[in-house]
C-alpha positions, 0 to 999 in steps of 0.5 A: 500499500502507498501508505505503508511504504511511505511509512517504511520510507520514513523509517528508513530515513528516522534510522539513518537520521536519528536526531533529526527531531522534526523527521522523528515528530512526523514518523510519530505523528504518522504513526499514530495516525495509522494505529501503530501505538506501541511504535508511535510510543517508541518514537514519540519517546525518542523525539523526547530525548531530543527536546525534552519538555516539547508540548506537541511531542508530550501531547502526542505521546499522551495520546498514544498513553491514552489509546493503549489504555495506560492511562495513569502514564497518559496523566503523568505526561500531560500534568506538567502541561495542564500546570502551565498558563494557558495550557491548550484546550485540547490538551484539557479534553485528552487529560478528561479521556485519561481521567474517564478511563482511570473512572475519576469522573469527578476529574475528568468532568473539571478538566473536559468542561473547563477545555470546552468553555475555552474552546467549544470546537473541542468538544467531543460529545461521546466523552461528554455523555460518559462523563456525565453518565459517570457522575449520574451512576456515581452520585446513585442517579439512574438512567436519563433525566426526568422530562423537563430537566435540563439536558446538555446534549452537545458543545457549549455554545460561545456564550452561552451557559455551560453545563456547570453553569445553569441558572438552576436553584440546586437541591438545598442544604442536603448531603449524600455523605453517610455516617460509618463506623470503622472496623479497623484500627492502626493495628490493621495498617502494617508498617508506616510507623511515621505517618501513623505516629504524626497522626497521633499527635496532630489528631488523635492526642488531643482527643484521647487527652484534652487536659494536657493539650488545653493546657498549652492552648491547643484544642482538638480537631484540625487537619491533615494532608495525606499524599502519595502514590496510588494505592499506597493505603491513604483511605486505609489510614484515614479508617484506621484513625478513626477506629483507633479513636471509636469516632464517627466516620464519613468518607466523603467522595466527589460524587457527594460534593460536586454538582453542576448547578451553581452554588449547590456544591457549595451547599453539599460541603457546607451540608457535609461539614455540619453532618460531622460537626453533628456526630463529633468526635468525626473523621471526615476523609475527602478523597481527591481533594485536589478537585476540592481544592486546587490552586485558585490562580489555575481556574478561570470560572467563578464558581470553581474558585468559589468553591475553594473559598467555601471549603477553606471557610468551613475548615476555619468554622464560623466561630473558634470552636466549630470544629472542635472534635472534627478531625478533617482528612485529606488524600491525593495523589497530586499535592502539587495542585492544592491551593497554598491557602490550604497549608495556613495553621489550622487548615490541612497545614500537615502534609504528610508523605504516605510511602509505598511500603517497604520490603518488610511493610509488604511482608506484613500487609501480605500477613495481615491480607492472609490472616483469615484465610486457610493457610499452609506454611508461609514465607511472607519474606520471599512474596515481599522480595517478589513484590517490589515496587508493589503498594498495598492495593497491588498486595491485595490484588495479589492474595485475591488472585491466589485466592480465587486459583486455590477456591477453584482447586478446593471446589474440584477437591471437594475440601478447602486446600491451604493457600501457600507461598508459591500460590501467592508467588504465581499470582504476583507475576500476573498483577502489574505493580501501580503507577509508582514509578511514573507518580515518582518520576512526576515528584521528581520534577517538583522536588528538583525544580520547584522547592524553593520553599522546601515544601517538598523535601520529604520526598527527596530521598524517594525520588532520589532512589532507583525506582 
């Protein structure tokens, strides 16, 4: 075919002139257009070594990642561009595709509609429908919109209100967040002693020994920002902190707060804080908090900045004791996107790094995950050695796969067959670790190039390590 012959000619030319950046980029673009995704990725990587930080090359590489369903890698590539002033709207839509692929519909909605508001020509009807359907499903809204309800079925015309800005009143001061009682404590958290100690000092001890803290003018309450790579156990830590106190626990998802109508997100946030205040002591946990507390300087819509302002106001409380007994834990994979105002005293003023587990912690995690299962003699250290770069979520996946295989054998034998070390080692070979390396690469950019304030000094030894 003529196109294939043309591609082959480009390949040959690139081999003869490997340092020719325009040629590399042209070849990568052609390969991507033809659907040769793995080869296109390799060419974009080669071009990136010739021109580090080239936004067009990074965008092409991210597109190749998205089309191969490597959504975490796509976001790791795009994040430095999304953070820059004047980011092209098309990259916002590409990021929305990657976030939707990961199931982060709240973040995907923010990226998509922010991009379309700036340039309606980049609208993607199929992606938009998927995002809105995903948000409805997360919020428990079944099926199509009822008759008479506002429906957004295409790109926003210039000058028209976006789907996040219709002048329709919200449902009032209600919250879909629910109170829970945690059944886990710090004894169920393997390793991470430094993290647990930071939570004890900042959040738990003021409630457990109030007189001592009152003598120094410290009240019970406050906030901690947990940050680190995906799957490292931030949510599990928050539940364990609530269980350690015997406190109520509210796990706040993006669907509990974000709403397309002006003012409703702020009311949802206020109602959620009020629920915590009525049930103190209470641990109020915000996952993916960067979607609610992003930098206002990056926001072009007033309603997005207003939600950040409301969050700050709720953290401060309407009076000095409003949040006493309310412990706010927030978690993020991208702490560098959090507005600096959240780090002021009394808010989320103590960032705590939740690291990937070392070998000792991995062995302890696997031991905890296996403790209620029929077991042969186990060598947890061997499993830990075979799961380098695995985080808690990955290790749970290893145990789950090993259990599924063992259940199949047990059903065939008609009796429970104990789980063995070899079962876990075999399962580990089938599980890919989550994007710890990609996260560390992103973190390295901030630690090495955007750390004038020293905010990321804690990460320095981690990003210097070999991943």
